[in-house]
C-alpha beads as a LAMMPS data file, in Angstrom:
LAMMPS data file: protein, C-alpha beads

115 atoms
114 bonds

1 atom types
1 bond types

-500.0 500.0 xlo xhi
-500.0 500.0 ylo yhi
-500.0 500.0 zlo zhi

Masses

1 110.0

Atoms # bond

1 1 1 138.441 -105.058 11.354
2 1 1 140.399 -102.745 9.010
3 1 1 139.153 -102.002 5.273
4 1 1 142.097 -104.053 4.074
5 1 1 141.003 -106.985 6.209
6 1 1 137.399 -106.604 5.101
7 1 1 138.371 -106.467 1.496
8 1 1 140.598 -109.679 1.793
9 1 1 137.711 -111.503 3.314
10 1 1 135.226 -110.510 0.626
11 1 1 137.699 -111.394 -2.044
12 1 1 137.964 -114.952 -0.559
13 1 1 134.191 -115.152 -0.542
14 1 1 133.990 -114.276 -4.256
15 1 1 136.028 -117.504 -4.913
16 1 1 134.253 -119.709 -2.323
17 1 1 130.609 -118.824 -1.950
18 1 1 129.164 -118.862 -5.548
19 1 1 127.181 -116.353 -7.598
20 1 1 124.359 -115.175 -5.131
21 1 1 127.090 -114.109 -2.779
22 1 1 129.299 -112.425 -5.533
23 1 1 126.147 -110.680 -6.970
24 1 1 125.356 -108.985 -3.505
25 1 1 129.148 -107.685 -3.176
26 1 1 129.427 -106.740 -6.832
27 1 1 128.873 -102.969 -8.055
28 1 1 126.334 -102.143 -10.686
29 1 1 128.298 -101.768 -14.004
30 1 1 131.202 -104.033 -12.802
31 1 1 133.707 -105.591 -15.393
32 1 1 135.132 -108.916 -14.937
33 1 1 137.948 -110.255 -17.219
34 1 1 138.450 -114.110 -17.144
35 1 1 140.798 -116.254 -19.195
36 1 1 139.725 -117.405 -22.595
37 1 1 137.031 -118.606 -23.619
38 1 1 135.095 -116.450 -21.101
39 1 1 136.779 -113.069 -21.764
40 1 1 135.309 -109.893 -20.713
41 1 1 132.050 -109.756 -18.882
42 1 1 129.940 -106.665 -17.921
43 1 1 126.585 -106.042 -16.301
44 1 1 123.983 -109.007 -16.350
45 1 1 126.342 -110.900 -18.640
46 1 1 128.461 -111.671 -15.441
47 1 1 125.713 -113.716 -13.934
48 1 1 124.878 -115.483 -17.168
49 1 1 128.301 -117.155 -17.346
50 1 1 128.366 -120.455 -15.669
51 1 1 132.102 -120.151 -14.673
52 1 1 131.258 -116.969 -12.588
53 1 1 128.857 -119.214 -10.545
54 1 1 131.276 -122.046 -9.720
55 1 1 132.503 -122.365 -6.354
56 1 1 135.998 -123.339 -5.343
57 1 1 136.461 -125.881 -2.554
58 1 1 139.712 -124.042 -1.445
59 1 1 141.705 -120.894 -2.131
60 1 1 145.072 -119.813 -0.965
61 1 1 146.223 -116.159 -1.554
62 1 1 150.031 -115.124 -1.754
63 1 1 151.885 -112.247 -2.766
64 1 1 149.338 -109.857 -1.270
65 1 1 149.238 -106.271 -2.412
66 1 1 146.937 -103.685 -1.150
67 1 1 146.509 -99.869 -1.954
68 1 1 143.838 -97.591 -1.474
69 1 1 143.071 -93.945 -2.042
70 1 1 139.789 -92.330 -0.710
71 1 1 136.879 -94.535 -1.825
72 1 1 138.872 -96.900 -4.114
73 1 1 140.826 -99.914 -3.058
74 1 1 142.903 -102.428 -5.234
75 1 1 143.898 -105.948 -4.385
76 1 1 146.621 -107.836 -6.291
77 1 1 147.557 -111.362 -5.517
78 1 1 148.619 -114.901 -6.549
79 1 1 145.781 -117.439 -6.125
80 1 1 145.980 -121.287 -5.872
81 1 1 142.456 -122.616 -6.148
82 1 1 141.066 -126.205 -6.476
83 1 1 137.690 -127.778 -7.131
84 1 1 136.900 -131.426 -6.935
85 1 1 136.954 -131.798 -10.817
86 1 1 139.885 -129.884 -12.105
87 1 1 143.525 -129.598 -11.392
88 1 1 144.718 -126.797 -9.164
89 1 1 144.081 -123.387 -10.937
90 1 1 146.866 -120.751 -10.402
91 1 1 146.481 -117.051 -11.543
92 1 1 147.594 -113.540 -10.838
93 1 1 144.522 -111.409 -10.133
94 1 1 143.585 -108.061 -9.254
95 1 1 140.364 -106.604 -7.851
96 1 1 139.253 -103.030 -7.650
97 1 1 136.731 -101.881 -5.010
98 1 1 134.587 -98.845 -4.633
99 1 1 133.181 -97.726 -1.169
100 1 1 129.691 -96.691 -1.893
101 1 1 128.244 -95.010 1.085
102 1 1 130.122 -97.217 3.627
103 1 1 129.664 -100.520 1.626
104 1 1 132.525 -101.957 -0.554
105 1 1 131.532 -103.269 -3.754
106 1 1 133.947 -104.956 -6.447
107 1 1 134.053 -102.943 -9.564
108 1 1 136.650 -104.830 -11.673
109 1 1 138.259 -108.206 -11.390
110 1 1 140.891 -109.613 -13.689
111 1 1 142.600 -113.052 -13.735
112 1 1 145.763 -113.911 -15.653
113 1 1 146.426 -117.702 -15.490
114 1 1 149.769 -119.188 -14.743
115 1 1 150.724 -121.934 -17.154

Bonds

1 1 1 2
2 1 2 3
3 1 3 4
4 1 4 5
5 1 5 6
6 1 6 7
7 1 7 8
8 1 8 9
9 1 9 10
10 1 10 11
11 1 11 12
12 1 12 13
13 1 13 14
14 1 14 15
15 1 15 16
16 1 16 17
17 1 17 18
18 1 18 19
19 1 19 20
20 1 20 21
21 1 21 22
22 1 22 23
23 1 23 24
24 1 24 25
25 1 25 26
26 1 26 27
27 1 27 28
28 1 28 29
29 1 29 30
30 1 30 31
31 1 31 32
32 1 32 33
33 1 33 34
34 1 34 35
35 1 35 36
36 1 36 37
37 1 37 38
38 1 38 39
39 1 39 40
40 1 40 41
41 1 41 42
42 1 42 43
43 1 43 44
44 1 44 45
45 1 45 46
46 1 46 47
47 1 47 48
48 1 48 49
49 1 49 50
50 1 50 51
51 1 51 52
52 1 52 53
53 1 53 54
54 1 54 55
55 1 55 56
56 1 56 57
57 1 57 58
58 1 58 59
59 1 59 60
60 1 60 61
61 1 61 62
62 1 62 63
63 1 63 64
64 1 64 65
65 1 65 66
66 1 66 67
67 1 67 68
68 1 68 69
69 1 69 70
70 1 70 71
71 1 71 72
72 1 72 73
73 1 73 74
74 1 74 75
75 1 75 76
76 1 76 77
77 1 77 78
78 1 78 79
79 1 79 80
80 1 80 81
81 1 81 82
82 1 82 83
83 1 83 84
84 1 84 85
85 1 85 86
86 1 86 87
87 1 87 88
88 1 88 89
89 1 89 90
90 1 90 91
91 1 91 92
92 1 92 93
93 1 93 94
94 1 94 95
95 1 95 96
96 1 96 97
97 1 97 98
98 1 98 99
99 1 99 100
100 1 100 101
101 1 101 102
102 1 102 103
103 1 103 104
104 1 104 105
105 1 105 106
106 1 106 107
107 1 107 108
108 1 108 109
109 1 109 110
110 1 110 111
111 1 111 112
112 1 112 113
113 1 113 114
114 1 114 115
């Protein structure tokens, strides 16, 4: 499995497996940027935000973009995600990963919802 394949699989798990899984794949000091009203989260605040812990039933990524340089990789994509209780959520997203001694950790994630 290539680094790119590994990172796309990790990204999907961030959406579908909930906070415990996300915590294990997130770098210390990570920054997440969510739509209003959540906003910018850093450090332990990430895990206090209920919207971070919510799982999505299904996700579909399109418009995949991957780039890497040394120990940093960036994913950009369009997501369509759904849960039982809300309409389909669509957004443009980016995630940046750091390879920390052979283990990829997400450092930054940002979502821009499509209206």
